[in-house]
All heavy atoms as TSV, in Angstrom:
chain	resi	resn	atom	element	x	y	z
A	1	ASP	N	N	1.586	11.210	-9.989
A	1	ASP	CA	C	1.893	11.598	-8.628
A	1	ASP	C	C	3.204	10.944	-8.208
A	1	ASP	O	O	3.406	9.752	-8.399
A	1	ASP	CB	C	0.738	11.156	-7.729
A	1	ASP	CG	C	0.910	11.629	-6.308
A	1	ASP	OD1	O	1.847	11.150	-5.657
A	1	ASP	OD2	O	0.123	12.472	-5.887
A	2	ASP	N	N	4.085	11.716	-7.625
A	2	ASP	CA	C	5.403	11.222	-7.206
A	2	ASP	C	C	5.293	10.131	-6.150
A	2	ASP	O	O	6.073	9.184	-6.144
A	2	ASP	CB	C	6.259	12.361	-6.665
A	2	ASP	CG	C	6.720	13.310	-7.752
A	2	ASP	OD1	O	6.687	12.896	-8.927
A	2	ASP	OD2	O	7.111	14.440	-7.438
A	3	ARG	N	N	4.323	10.262	-5.236
A	3	ARG	CA	C	4.178	9.253	-4.183
A	3	ARG	C	C	3.790	7.912	-4.786
A	3	ARG	O	O	4.270	6.869	-4.363
A	3	ARG	CB	C	3.120	9.696	-3.168
A	3	ARG	CG	C	3.584	10.874	-2.320
A	3	ARG	CD	C	2.473	11.367	-1.471
A	3	ARG	NE	N	1.504	12.021	-2.334
A	3	ARG	CZ	C	0.572	12.844	-1.928
A	3	ARG	NH1	N	0.431	13.099	-0.659
A	3	ARG	NH2	N	-0.252	13.402	-2.774
A	4	ARG	N	N	2.924	7.931	-5.783
A	4	ARG	CA	C	2.498	6.690	-6.437
A	4	ARG	C	C	3.704	6.005	-7.080
A	4	ARG	O	O	3.903	4.802	-6.932
A	4	ARG	CB	C	1.423	6.998	-7.470
A	4	ARG	CG	C	0.871	5.772	-8.127
A	4	ARG	CD	C	-0.229	6.176	-9.118
A	4	ARG	NE	N	-0.845	4.999	-9.667
A	4	ARG	CZ	C	-0.373	4.281	-10.662
A	4	ARG	NH1	N	0.766	4.618	-11.237
A	4	ARG	NH2	N	-1.004	3.224	-11.097
A	5	GLU	N	N	4.497	6.777	-7.795
A	5	GLU	CA	C	5.696	6.217	-8.428
A	5	GLU	C	C	6.660	5.662	-7.390
A	5	GLU	O	O	7.253	4.597	-7.582
A	5	GLU	CB	C	6.385	7.285	-9.276
A	5	GLU	CG	C	5.586	7.681	-10.507
A	5	GLU	CD	C	6.221	8.833	-11.249
A	5	GLU	OE1	O	7.420	9.107	-11.040
A	5	GLU	OE2	O	5.509	9.476	-12.032
A	6	MET	N	N	6.815	6.370	-6.264
A	6	MET	CA	C	7.715	5.917	-5.212
A	6	MET	C	C	7.229	4.593	-4.622
A	6	MET	O	O	8.027	3.685	-4.417
A	6	MET	CB	C	7.829	6.950	-4.098
A	6	MET	CG	C	8.810	6.511	-3.033
A	6	MET	SD	S	8.565	7.157	-1.366
A	6	MET	CE	C	6.840	7.027	-1.081
A	7	TRP	N	N	5.932	4.457	-4.367
A	7	TRP	CA	C	5.413	3.196	-3.815
A	7	TRP	C	C	5.705	2.051	-4.778
A	7	TRP	O	O	6.066	0.961	-4.369
A	7	TRP	CB	C	3.911	3.313	-3.539
A	7	TRP	CG	C	3.590	3.911	-2.199
A	7	TRP	CD1	C	4.145	5.020	-1.628
A	7	TRP	CD2	C	2.633	3.426	-1.263
A	7	TRP	NE1	N	3.583	5.256	-0.413
A	7	TRP	CE2	C	2.652	4.294	-0.153
A	7	TRP	CE3	C	1.749	2.353	-1.261
A	7	TRP	CZ2	C	1.827	4.105	0.946
A	7	TRP	CZ3	C	0.928	2.177	-0.157
A	7	TRP	CH2	C	0.971	3.040	0.931
A	8	GLY	N	N	5.559	2.286	-6.068
A	8	GLY	CA	C	5.864	1.253	-7.058
A	8	GLY	C	C	7.338	0.913	-7.100
A	8	GLY	O	O	7.716	-0.264	-7.140
A	9	ARG	N	N	8.192	1.921	-7.060
A	9	ARG	CA	C	9.649	1.685	-7.090
A	9	ARG	C	C	10.111	0.917	-5.858
A	9	ARG	O	O	10.910	-0.014	-5.958
A	9	ARG	CB	C	10.407	3.013	-7.200
A	9	ARG	CG	C	10.469	3.586	-8.581
A	9	ARG	CD	C	11.510	4.685	-8.699
A	9	ARG	NE	N	11.456	5.660	-7.627
A	9	ARG	CZ	C	10.743	6.789	-7.646
A	9	ARG	NH1	N	10.007	7.080	-8.693
A	9	ARG	NH2	N	10.770	7.624	-6.626
A	10	VAL	N	N	9.604	1.304	-4.696
A	10	VAL	CA	C	9.989	0.621	-3.456
A	10	VAL	C	C	9.547	-0.840	-3.508
A	10	VAL	O	O	10.315	-1.744	-3.168
A	10	VAL	CB	C	9.386	1.339	-2.227
A	10	VAL	CG1	C	9.502	0.487	-0.980
A	10	VAL	CG2	C	10.066	2.685	-2.025
A	11	ALA	N	N	8.330	-1.088	-3.958
A	11	ALA	CA	C	7.828	-2.465	-4.038
A	11	ALA	C	C	8.679	-3.295	-4.990
A	11	ALA	O	O	9.047	-4.433	-4.679
A	11	ALA	CB	C	6.367	-2.467	-4.490
A	12	ALA	N	N	9.021	-2.747	-6.138
A	12	ALA	CA	C	9.827	-3.478	-7.118
A	12	ALA	C	C	11.221	-3.777	-6.568
A	12	ALA	O	O	11.737	-4.885	-6.741
A	12	ALA	CB	C	9.921	-2.675	-8.411
A	13	ARG	N	N	11.834	-2.805	-5.896
A	13	ARG	CA	C	13.170	-3.022	-5.343
A	13	ARG	C	C	13.169	-4.082	-4.255
A	13	ARG	O	O	14.047	-4.940	-4.201
A	13	ARG	CB	C	13.725	-1.723	-4.780
A	13	ARG	CG	C	14.268	-0.809	-5.819
A	13	ARG	CD	C	14.889	0.384	-5.161
A	13	ARG	NE	N	15.757	1.069	-6.073
A	13	ARG	CZ	C	16.314	2.225	-5.808
A	13	ARG	NH1	N	16.101	2.813	-4.656
A	13	ARG	NH2	N	17.089	2.795	-6.692
A	14	LEU	N	N	12.196	-3.999	-3.362
A	14	LEU	CA	C	12.159	-4.959	-2.263
A	14	LEU	C	C	11.799	-6.357	-2.743
A	14	LEU	O	O	12.241	-7.349	-2.151
A	14	LEU	CB	C	11.194	-4.490	-1.178
A	14	LEU	CG	C	11.660	-3.239	-0.427
A	14	LEU	CD1	C	10.594	-2.776	0.547
A	14	LEU	CD2	C	12.981	-3.492	0.282
A	15	ALA	N	N	11.027	-6.461	-3.805
A	15	ALA	CA	C	10.677	-7.772	-4.355
A	15	ALA	C	C	11.916	-8.499	-4.858
A	15	ALA	O	O	11.945	-9.726	-4.895
A	15	ALA	CB	C	9.660	-7.623	-5.478
A	16	ALA	N	N	12.945	-7.745	-5.218
A	16	ALA	CA	C	14.178	-8.343	-5.732
A	16	ALA	C	C	15.122	-8.796	-4.617
A	16	ALA	O	O	16.128	-9.447	-4.893
A	16	ALA	CB	C	14.896	-7.344	-6.639
A	17	VAL	N	N	14.814	-8.468	-3.373
A	17	VAL	CA	C	15.674	-8.838	-2.249
A	17	VAL	C	C	15.357	-10.270	-1.826
A	17	VAL	O	O	14.211	-10.574	-1.491
A	17	VAL	CB	C	15.466	-7.878	-1.054
A	17	VAL	CG1	C	16.282	-8.329	0.136
A	17	VAL	CG2	C	15.810	-6.448	-1.449
A	18	PRO	N	N	16.342	-11.155	-1.857
A	18	PRO	CA	C	16.091	-12.540	-1.444
A	18	PRO	C	C	15.585	-12.598	0.004
A	18	PRO	O	O	16.115	-11.913	0.879
A	18	PRO	CB	C	17.462	-13.209	-1.567
A	18	PRO	CG	C	18.231	-12.346	-2.516
A	18	PRO	CD	C	17.721	-10.950	-2.296
A	19	GLY	N	N	14.558	-13.392	0.207
A	19	GLY	CA	C	14.024	-13.573	1.546
A	19	GLY	C	C	12.975	-12.562	1.966
A	19	GLY	O	O	12.357	-12.710	3.008
A	20	TRP	N	N	12.795	-11.512	1.184
A	20	TRP	CA	C	11.784	-10.514	1.515
A	20	TRP	C	C	10.416	-11.127	1.258
A	20	TRP	O	O	10.165	-11.652	0.180
A	20	TRP	CB	C	11.980	-9.259	0.655
A	20	TRP	CG	C	11.474	-8.034	1.327
A	20	TRP	CD1	C	10.232	-7.515	1.217
A	20	TRP	CD2	C	12.183	-7.171	2.217
A	20	TRP	NE1	N	10.126	-6.386	1.979
A	20	TRP	CE2	C	11.313	-6.154	2.610
A	20	TRP	CE3	C	13.471	-7.182	2.717
A	20	TRP	CZ2	C	11.683	-5.135	3.486
A	20	TRP	CZ3	C	13.834	-6.171	3.581
A	20	TRP	CH2	C	12.947	-5.163	3.958
A	21	SER	N	N	9.535	-11.073	2.231
A	21	SER	CA	C	8.266	-11.802	2.078
A	21	SER	C	C	7.021	-10.937	2.043
A	21	SER	O	O	5.916	-11.463	1.896
A	21	SER	CB	C	8.129	-12.841	3.192
A	21	SER	OG	O	8.165	-12.213	4.445
A	22	GLY	N	N	7.150	-9.641	2.179
A	22	GLY	CA	C	5.973	-8.785	2.111
A	22	GLY	C	C	6.338	-7.333	2.359
A	22	GLY	O	O	7.468	-7.020	2.733
A	23	LEU	N	N	5.363	-6.465	2.157
A	23	LEU	CA	C	5.552	-5.027	2.335
A	23	LEU	C	C	4.496	-4.500	3.287
A	23	LEU	O	O	3.325	-4.864	3.187
A	23	LEU	CB	C	5.375	-4.291	0.998
A	23	LEU	CG	C	6.233	-4.718	-0.166
A	23	LEU	CD1	C	5.779	-4.016	-1.430
A	23	LEU	CD2	C	7.682	-4.392	0.117
A	24	GLU	N	N	4.905	-3.636	4.186
A	24	GLU	CA	C	3.953	-2.900	5.018
A	24	GLU	C	C	4.172	-1.427	4.728
A	24	GLU	O	O	5.278	-0.920	4.878
A	24	GLU	CB	C	4.192	-3.173	6.501
A	24	GLU	CG	C	3.177	-2.474	7.380
A	24	GLU	CD	C	3.369	-2.787	8.852
A	24	GLU	OE1	O	3.607	-3.954	9.195
A	24	GLU	OE2	O	3.294	-1.841	9.645
A	25	ARG	N	N	3.127	-0.773	4.262
A	25	ARG	CA	C	3.253	0.624	3.840
A	25	ARG	C	C	2.385	1.521	4.711
A	25	ARG	O	O	1.288	1.158	5.100
A	25	ARG	CB	C	2.827	0.788	2.377
A	25	ARG	CG	C	3.676	0.045	1.353
A	25	ARG	CD	C	5.141	0.428	1.381
A	25	ARG	NE	N	5.311	1.846	1.561
A	25	ARG	CZ	C	6.066	2.628	0.814
A	25	ARG	NH1	N	6.734	2.128	-0.170
A	25	ARG	NH2	N	6.162	3.913	1.061
A	26	LEU	N	N	2.881	2.711	4.971
A	26	LEU	CA	C	2.175	3.722	5.736
A	26	LEU	C	C	1.859	4.880	4.801
A	26	LEU	O	O	2.772	5.589	4.356
A	26	LEU	CB	C	3.043	4.206	6.904
A	26	LEU	CG	C	2.501	5.347	7.739
A	26	LEU	CD1	C	1.211	4.922	8.448
A	26	LEU	CD2	C	3.542	5.799	8.754
A	27	PRO	N	N	0.585	5.075	4.464
A	27	PRO	CA	C	0.239	6.197	3.586
A	27	PRO	C	C	0.413	7.529	4.311
A	27	PRO	O	O	0.516	7.560	5.543
A	27	PRO	CB	C	-1.224	5.941	3.231
A	27	PRO	CG	C	-1.743	5.030	4.273
A	27	PRO	CD	C	-0.577	4.284	4.829
A	28	PRO	N	N	0.421	8.619	3.552
A	28	PRO	CA	C	0.560	9.932	4.187
A	28	PRO	C	C	-0.615	10.207	5.132
A	28	PRO	O	O	-1.711	9.684	4.927
A	28	PRO	CB	C	0.546	10.912	3.011
A	28	PRO	CG	C	0.383	10.131	1.781
A	28	PRO	CD	C	0.299	8.690	2.116
A	29	PRO	N	N	-0.388	11.045	6.138
A	29	PRO	CA	C	-1.492	11.395	7.044
A	29	PRO	C	C	-2.653	12.027	6.264
A	29	PRO	O	O	-2.437	12.725	5.279
A	29	PRO	CB	C	-0.874	12.422	7.990
A	29	PRO	CG	C	0.594	12.239	7.868
A	29	PRO	CD	C	0.845	11.708	6.502
A	30	ALA	N	N	-3.839	11.762	6.713
A	30	ALA	CA	C	-5.056	12.313	6.097
A	30	ALA	C	C	-5.156	11.969	4.606
A	30	ALA	O	O	-5.616	12.769	3.798
A	30	ALA	CB	C	-5.140	13.817	6.314
A	31	VAL	N	N	-4.707	10.776	4.230
A	31	VAL	CA	C	-4.748	10.360	2.829
A	31	VAL	C	C	-6.204	10.253	2.363
A	31	VAL	O	O	-7.067	9.755	3.080
A	31	VAL	CB	C	-4.006	9.020	2.632
A	31	VAL	CG1	C	-4.689	7.879	3.360
A	31	VAL	CG2	C	-3.847	8.696	1.158
A	32	ALA	N	N	-6.459	10.742	1.174
A	32	ALA	CA	C	-7.790	10.629	0.573
A	32	ALA	C	C	-7.963	9.210	0.031
A	32	ALA	O	O	-6.987	8.573	-0.382
A	32	ALA	CB	C	-7.938	11.640	-0.559
A	33	PRO	N	N	-9.180	8.697	0.028
A	33	PRO	CA	C	-9.410	7.338	-0.455
A	33	PRO	C	C	-8.860	7.074	-1.860
A	33	PRO	O	O	-8.267	6.025	-2.101
A	33	PRO	CB	C	-10.935	7.196	-0.416
A	33	PRO	CG	C	-11.365	8.130	0.663
A	33	PRO	CD	C	-10.414	9.293	0.569
A	34	GLU	N	N	-9.033	7.990	-2.782
A	34	GLU	CA	C	-8.561	7.759	-4.152
A	34	GLU	C	C	-7.039	7.738	-4.237
A	34	GLU	O	O	-6.477	6.985	-5.023
A	34	GLU	CB	C	-9.160	8.774	-5.122
A	34	GLU	CG	C	-10.618	8.489	-5.424
A	34	GLU	CD	C	-10.871	7.029	-5.828
A	34	GLU	OE1	O	-10.179	6.507	-6.730
A	34	GLU	OE2	O	-11.756	6.401	-5.228
A	35	LEU	N	N	-6.371	8.564	-3.428
A	35	LEU	CA	C	-4.911	8.505	-3.409
A	35	LEU	C	C	-4.451	7.183	-2.804
A	35	LEU	O	O	-3.532	6.545	-3.319
A	35	LEU	CB	C	-4.312	9.675	-2.627
A	35	LEU	CG	C	-2.788	9.652	-2.477
A	35	LEU	CD1	C	-2.085	9.613	-3.842
A	35	LEU	CD2	C	-2.307	10.832	-1.654
A	36	LEU	N	N	-5.097	6.739	-1.742
A	36	LEU	CA	C	-4.745	5.455	-1.144
A	36	LEU	C	C	-4.903	4.333	-2.164
A	36	LEU	O	O	-4.031	3.483	-2.297
A	36	LEU	CB	C	-5.610	5.173	0.084
A	36	LEU	CG	C	-5.330	3.831	0.764
A	36	LEU	CD1	C	-3.911	3.784	1.313
A	36	LEU	CD2	C	-6.352	3.569	1.848
A	37	ARG	N	N	-5.999	4.337	-2.882
A	37	ARG	CA	C	-6.221	3.322	-3.924
A	37	ARG	C	C	-5.071	3.331	-4.927
A	37	ARG	O	O	-4.519	2.285	-5.281
A	37	ARG	CB	C	-7.551	3.572	-4.643
A	37	ARG	CG	C	-7.839	2.573	-5.759
A	37	ARG	CD	C	-9.136	2.883	-6.489
A	37	ARG	NE	N	-10.245	3.151	-5.605
A	37	ARG	CZ	C	-10.988	2.222	-4.977
A	37	ARG	NH1	N	-10.705	0.950	-5.138
A	37	ARG	NH2	N	-11.985	2.574	-4.198
A	38	SER	N	N	-4.689	4.497	-5.373
A	38	SER	CA	C	-3.611	4.635	-6.350
A	38	SER	C	C	-2.274	4.138	-5.795
A	38	SER	O	O	-1.514	3.453	-6.487
A	38	SER	CB	C	-3.513	6.105	-6.761
A	38	SER	OG	O	-2.451	6.322	-7.626
A	39	LEU	N	N	-1.974	4.450	-4.543
A	39	LEU	CA	C	-0.714	4.027	-3.927
A	39	LEU	C	C	-0.646	2.509	-3.779
A	39	LEU	O	O	0.362	1.887	-4.117
A	39	LEU	CB	C	-0.551	4.692	-2.565
A	39	LEU	CG	C	-0.398	6.212	-2.572
A	39	LEU	CD1	C	-0.410	6.742	-1.141
A	39	LEU	CD2	C	0.839	6.651	-3.311
A	40	VAL	N	N	-1.721	1.922	-3.282
A	40	VAL	CA	C	-1.738	0.469	-3.090
A	40	VAL	C	C	-1.649	-0.242	-4.435
A	40	VAL	O	O	-0.916	-1.220	-4.593
A	40	VAL	CB	C	-2.985	0.027	-2.295
A	40	VAL	CG1	C	-3.084	-1.483	-2.233
A	40	VAL	CG2	C	-2.957	0.624	-0.895
A	41	GLN	N	N	-2.380	0.239	-5.420
A	41	GLN	CA	C	-2.313	-0.376	-6.754
A	41	GLN	C	C	-0.912	-0.292	-7.334
A	41	GLN	O	O	-0.440	-1.238	-7.965
A	41	GLN	CB	C	-3.328	0.279	-7.691
A	41	GLN	CG	C	-4.745	-0.123	-7.398
A	41	GLN	CD	C	-5.750	0.630	-8.244
A	41	GLN	OE1	O	-5.462	1.689	-8.804
A	41	GLN	NE2	N	-6.952	0.100	-8.321
A	42	ALA	N	N	-0.227	0.819	-7.108
A	42	ALA	CA	C	1.139	0.962	-7.622
A	42	ALA	C	C	2.050	-0.091	-6.992
A	42	ALA	O	O	2.859	-0.709	-7.687
A	42	ALA	CB	C	1.674	2.362	-7.327
A	43	ALA	N	N	1.904	-0.313	-5.703
A	43	ALA	CA	C	2.741	-1.305	-5.027
A	43	ALA	C	C	2.404	-2.723	-5.471
A	43	ALA	O	O	3.303	-3.533	-5.707
A	43	ALA	CB	C	2.580	-1.176	-3.509
A	44	THR	N	N	1.123	-3.033	-5.600
A	44	THR	CA	C	0.749	-4.399	-5.970
A	44	THR	C	C	1.050	-4.707	-7.431
A	44	THR	O	O	1.326	-5.855	-7.774
A	44	THR	CB	C	-0.742	-4.669	-5.679
A	44	THR	OG1	O	-1.548	-3.734	-6.386
A	44	THR	CG2	C	-1.034	-4.581	-4.192
A	45	ARG	N	N	1.038	-3.710	-8.263
A	45	ARG	CA	C	1.359	-3.930	-9.686
A	45	ARG	C	C	2.857	-4.071	-9.917
A	45	ARG	O	O	3.274	-4.731	-10.868
A	45	ARG	CB	C	0.801	-2.786	-10.530
A	45	ARG	CG	C	-0.701	-2.819	-10.641
A	45	ARG	CD	C	-1.226	-1.662	-11.434
A	45	ARG	NE	N	-2.691	-1.712	-11.490
A	45	ARG	CZ	C	-3.458	-0.680	-11.732
A	45	ARG	NH1	N	-2.917	0.510	-11.969
A	45	ARG	NH2	N	-4.768	-0.812	-11.758
A	46	ALA	N	N	3.641	-3.447	-9.061
A	46	ALA	CA	C	5.092	-3.456	-9.253
A	46	ALA	C	C	5.765	-4.689	-8.653
A	46	ALA	O	O	6.945	-4.917	-8.886
A	46	ALA	CB	C	5.699	-2.202	-8.635
A	47	SER	N	N	5.019	-5.476	-7.888
A	47	SER	CA	C	5.625	-6.584	-7.166
A	47	SER	C	C	4.600	-7.688	-6.940
A	47	SER	O	O	3.404	-7.434	-6.918
A	47	SER	CB	C	6.121	-6.052	-5.819
A	47	SER	OG	O	6.278	-7.077	-4.893
A	48	ASP	N	N	5.099	-8.901	-6.739
A	48	ASP	CA	C	4.192	-9.995	-6.392
A	48	ASP	C	C	4.171	-10.229	-4.875
A	48	ASP	O	O	3.550	-11.171	-4.398
A	48	ASP	CB	C	4.558	-11.274	-7.131
A	48	ASP	CG	C	5.969	-11.746	-6.830
A	48	ASP	OD1	O	6.731	-11.009	-6.172
A	48	ASP	OD2	O	6.320	-12.861	-7.239
A	49	LEU	N	N	4.843	-9.351	-4.122
A	49	LEU	CA	C	4.826	-9.458	-2.673
A	49	LEU	C	C	3.466	-9.025	-2.118
A	49	LEU	O	O	2.842	-8.115	-2.648
A	49	LEU	CB	C	5.903	-8.557	-2.056
A	49	LEU	CG	C	7.347	-8.919	-2.331
A	49	LEU	CD1	C	8.270	-7.830	-1.801
A	49	LEU	CD2	C	7.688	-10.259	-1.712
A	50	PRO	N	N	3.016	-9.656	-1.028
A	50	PRO	CA	C	1.785	-9.194	-0.389
A	50	PRO	C	C	2.000	-7.814	0.232
A	50	PRO	O	O	3.082	-7.527	0.758
A	50	PRO	CB	C	1.496	-10.243	0.671
A	50	PRO	CG	C	2.769	-10.963	0.886
A	50	PRO	CD	C	3.580	-10.828	-0.364
A	51	VAL	N	N	0.995	-6.982	0.141
A	51	VAL	CA	C	1.076	-5.610	0.653
A	51	VAL	C	C	0.121	-5.450	1.833
A	51	VAL	O	O	-1.073	-5.739	1.714
A	51	VAL	CB	C	0.727	-4.588	-0.453
A	51	VAL	CG1	C	0.710	-3.170	0.095
A	51	VAL	CG2	C	1.707	-4.703	-1.610
A	52	TRP	N	N	0.673	-4.989	2.951
A	52	TRP	CA	C	-0.103	-4.628	4.134
A	52	TRP	C	C	-0.091	-3.109	4.216
A	52	TRP	O	O	0.923	-2.481	3.908
A	52	TRP	CB	C	0.549	-5.199	5.388
A	52	TRP	CG	C	0.442	-6.679	5.499
A	52	TRP	CD1	C	1.027	-7.604	4.690
A	52	TRP	CD2	C	-0.331	-7.403	6.443
A	52	TRP	NE1	N	0.668	-8.865	5.092
A	52	TRP	CE2	C	-0.160	-8.765	6.176
A	52	TRP	CE3	C	-1.145	-7.030	7.509
A	52	TRP	CZ2	C	-0.777	-9.750	6.929
A	52	TRP	CZ3	C	-1.747	-8.018	8.257
A	52	TRP	CH2	C	-1.571	-9.361	7.962
A	53	VAL	N	N	-1.208	-2.527	4.637
A	53	VAL	CA	C	-1.306	-1.072	4.714
A	53	VAL	C	C	-1.666	-0.665	6.138
A	53	VAL	O	O	-2.617	-1.187	6.714
A	53	VAL	CB	C	-2.368	-0.534	3.725
A	53	VAL	CG1	C	-2.455	0.979	3.819
A	53	VAL	CG2	C	-2.029	-0.952	2.303
A	54	LYS	N	N	-0.880	0.272	6.689
A	54	LYS	CA	C	-1.170	0.833	8.014
A	54	LYS	C	C	-2.175	1.965	7.835
A	54	LYS	O	O	-1.940	2.885	7.056
A	54	LYS	CB	C	0.094	1.401	8.643
A	54	LYS	CG	C	0.972	0.392	9.279
A	54	LYS	CD	C	2.122	1.072	9.963
A	54	LYS	CE	C	2.046	0.754	11.442
A	54	LYS	NZ	N	3.297	1.098	12.128
A	55	LEU	N	N	-3.282	1.879	8.570
A	55	LEU	CA	C	-4.320	2.893	8.463
A	55	LEU	C	C	-4.487	3.630	9.787
A	55	LEU	O	O	-4.390	3.018	10.854
A	55	LEU	CB	C	-5.653	2.242	8.090
A	55	LEU	CG	C	-5.695	1.521	6.745
A	55	LEU	CD1	C	-7.042	0.843	6.568
A	55	LEU	CD2	C	-5.430	2.487	5.613
A	56	PRO	N	N	-4.788	4.935	9.708
A	56	PRO	CA	C	-5.052	5.670	10.939
A	56	PRO	C	C	-6.396	5.234	11.524
A	56	PRO	O	O	-7.358	5.008	10.788
A	56	PRO	CB	C	-5.091	7.134	10.486
A	56	PRO	CG	C	-5.407	7.070	9.031
A	56	PRO	CD	C	-4.866	5.768	8.516
A	57	LEU	N	N	-6.448	5.099	12.831
A	57	LEU	CA	C	-7.665	4.649	13.494
A	57	LEU	C	C	-8.856	5.564	13.191
A	57	LEU	O	O	-9.975	5.093	13.001
A	57	LEU	CB	C	-7.434	4.574	15.010
A	57	LEU	CG	C	-8.593	4.078	15.849
A	57	LEU	CD1	C	-9.037	2.688	15.401
A	57	LEU	CD2	C	-8.219	4.077	17.319
A	58	ALA	N	N	-8.593	6.854	13.088
A	58	ALA	CA	C	-9.670	7.833	12.921
A	58	ALA	C	C	-10.531	7.582	11.686
A	58	ALA	O	O	-11.736	7.840	11.702
A	58	ALA	CB	C	-9.097	9.240	12.875
A	59	ASN	N	N	-9.944	7.098	10.599
A	59	ASN	CA	C	-10.741	6.860	9.390
A	59	ASN	C	C	-10.487	5.477	8.790
A	59	ASN	O	O	-10.625	5.263	7.583
A	59	ASN	CB	C	-10.546	7.972	8.349
A	59	ASN	CG	C	-9.116	8.204	7.976
A	59	ASN	OD1	O	-8.213	7.635	8.573
A	59	ASN	ND2	N	-8.898	9.033	6.988
A	60	ALA	N	N	-10.139	4.535	9.642
A	60	ALA	CA	C	-9.870	3.168	9.180
A	60	ALA	C	C	-11.099	2.530	8.537
A	60	ALA	O	O	-10.966	1.820	7.538
A	60	ALA	CB	C	-9.371	2.310	10.332
A	61	THR	N	N	-12.282	2.783	9.068
A	61	THR	CA	C	-13.477	2.153	8.499
A	61	THR	C	C	-13.762	2.671	7.094
A	61	THR	O	O	-14.305	1.938	6.270
A	61	THR	CB	C	-14.716	2.368	9.387
A	61	THR	OG1	O	-14.919	3.758	9.603
A	61	THR	CG2	C	-14.562	1.651	10.705
A	62	GLN	N	N	-13.384	3.893	6.806
A	62	GLN	CA	C	-13.570	4.448	5.464
A	62	GLN	C	C	-12.493	3.942	4.509
A	62	GLN	O	O	-12.771	3.651	3.346
A	62	GLN	CB	C	-13.525	5.975	5.513
A	62	GLN	CG	C	-13.609	6.630	4.147
A	62	GLN	CD	C	-13.283	8.120	4.188
A	62	GLN	OE1	O	-12.689	8.619	5.136
A	62	GLN	NE2	N	-13.664	8.814	3.140
A	63	LEU	N	N	-11.262	3.830	4.991
A	63	LEU	CA	C	-10.135	3.484	4.117
A	63	LEU	C	C	-9.913	1.986	3.944
A	63	LEU	O	O	-9.353	1.554	2.936
A	63	LEU	CB	C	-8.854	4.138	4.638
A	63	LEU	CG	C	-8.824	5.663	4.639
A	63	LEU	CD1	C	-7.550	6.170	5.289
A	63	LEU	CD2	C	-8.987	6.220	3.237
A	64	ALA	N	N	-10.324	1.183	4.905
A	64	ALA	CA	C	-10.072	-0.261	4.840
A	64	ALA	C	C	-10.615	-0.898	3.570
A	64	ALA	O	O	-9.882	-1.611	2.877
A	64	ALA	CB	C	-10.631	-0.953	6.082
A	65	PRO	N	N	-11.891	-0.668	3.207
A	65	PRO	CA	C	-12.386	-1.293	1.977
A	65	PRO	C	C	-11.641	-0.821	0.726
A	65	PRO	O	O	-11.444	-1.587	-0.212
A	65	PRO	CB	C	-13.857	-0.891	1.912
A	65	PRO	CG	C	-14.204	-0.300	3.223
A	65	PRO	CD	C	-12.931	0.069	3.903
A	66	VAL	N	N	-11.214	0.423	0.740
A	66	VAL	CA	C	-10.478	0.972	-0.407
A	66	VAL	C	C	-9.139	0.252	-0.555
A	66	VAL	O	O	-8.761	-0.160	-1.656
A	66	VAL	CB	C	-10.267	2.499	-0.236
A	66	VAL	CG1	C	-9.372	3.052	-1.333
A	66	VAL	CG2	C	-11.604	3.221	-0.207
A	67	ALA	N	N	-8.433	0.088	0.558
A	67	ALA	CA	C	-7.124	-0.565	0.515
A	67	ALA	C	C	-7.242	-2.013	0.049
A	67	ALA	O	O	-6.476	-2.472	-0.794
A	67	ALA	CB	C	-6.463	-0.501	1.889
A	68	VAL	N	N	-8.217	-2.735	0.594
A	68	VAL	CA	C	-8.395	-4.141	0.216
A	68	VAL	C	C	-8.820	-4.252	-1.241
A	68	VAL	O	O	-8.322	-5.094	-1.987
A	68	VAL	CB	C	-9.418	-4.822	1.157
A	68	VAL	CG1	C	-9.778	-6.202	0.660
A	68	VAL	CG2	C	-8.846	-4.885	2.569
A	69	ASP	N	N	-9.710	-3.385	-1.650
A	69	ASP	CA	C	-10.165	-3.362	-3.044
A	69	ASP	C	C	-9.005	-3.104	-4.003
A	69	ASP	O	O	-8.988	-3.623	-5.123
A	69	ASP	CB	C	-11.197	-2.254	-3.208
A	69	ASP	CG	C	-12.402	-2.678	-3.989
A	69	ASP	OD1	O	-12.722	-3.879	-3.998
A	69	ASP	OD2	O	-13.011	-1.779	-4.613
A	70	ALA	N	N	-8.032	-2.313	-3.558
A	70	ALA	CA	C	-6.889	-1.969	-4.404
A	70	ALA	C	C	-5.821	-3.052	-4.420
A	70	ALA	O	O	-4.874	-2.982	-5.187
A	70	ALA	CB	C	-6.285	-0.658	-3.928
A	71	GLY	N	N	-5.974	-4.071	-3.542
A	71	GLY	CA	C	-5.030	-5.180	-3.587
A	71	GLY	C	C	-4.290	-5.476	-2.305
A	71	GLY	O	O	-3.494	-6.418	-2.258
A	72	ALA	N	N	-4.508	-4.694	-1.248
A	72	ALA	CA	C	-3.852	-4.977	0.027
A	72	ALA	C	C	-4.357	-6.312	0.560
A	72	ALA	O	O	-5.547	-6.592	0.491
A	72	ALA	CB	C	-4.123	-3.866	1.031
A	73	VAL	N	N	-3.452	-7.133	1.076
A	73	VAL	CA	C	-3.851	-8.424	1.638
A	73	VAL	C	C	-4.052	-8.335	3.141
A	73	VAL	O	O	-4.593	-9.269	3.741
A	73	VAL	CB	C	-2.833	-9.536	1.323
A	73	VAL	CG1	C	-2.711	-9.742	-0.170
A	73	VAL	CG2	C	-1.495	-9.243	1.953
A	74	GLY	N	N	-3.616	-7.252	3.753
A	74	GLY	CA	C	-3.781	-7.091	5.178
A	74	GLY	C	C	-3.764	-5.634	5.570
A	74	GLY	O	O	-3.270	-4.776	4.839
A	75	LEU	N	N	-4.351	-5.370	6.741
A	75	LEU	CA	C	-4.424	-4.013	7.260
A	75	LEU	C	C	-3.854	-3.984	8.668
A	75	LEU	O	O	-4.042	-4.924	9.440
A	75	LEU	CB	C	-5.866	-3.526	7.296
A	75	LEU	CG	C	-6.612	-3.575	5.970
A	75	LEU	CD1	C	-8.083	-3.257	6.183
A	75	LEU	CD2	C	-6.000	-2.640	4.960
A	76	VAL	N	N	-3.175	-2.902	8.992
A	76	VAL	CA	C	-2.672	-2.664	10.338
A	76	VAL	C	C	-3.338	-1.380	10.804
A	76	VAL	O	O	-3.267	-0.362	10.124
A	76	VAL	CB	C	-1.131	-2.503	10.338
A	76	VAL	CG1	C	-0.632	-2.230	11.743
A	76	VAL	CG2	C	-0.480	-3.717	9.736
A	77	ILE	N	N	-4.011	-1.469	11.945
A	77	ILE	CA	C	-4.755	-0.296	12.417
A	77	ILE	C	C	-4.301	0.034	13.832
A	77	ILE	O	O	-4.089	-0.811	14.643
A	77	ILE	CB	C	-6.277	-0.571	12.401
A	77	ILE	CG1	C	-6.680	-0.873	10.964
A	77	ILE	CG2	C	-7.045	0.623	12.945
A	77	ILE	CD1	C	-8.083	-1.355	10.799
């Protein structure tokens, strides 16, 4: 998936920027849980920076455990 590759590339590039201390990512609207898992894993595998994920309020309770399970260290709702 192109989005998965992009999340990994962005994480790797930003990890190389001096002083950068973390990533906050916004998944696509109406993201499916499995796609969210894949996106977060791509970012966490490509970088040692902590990853925060912005979740839509409407399905935050469904997506929050998926994001954390995939490696997100924080959630923004």
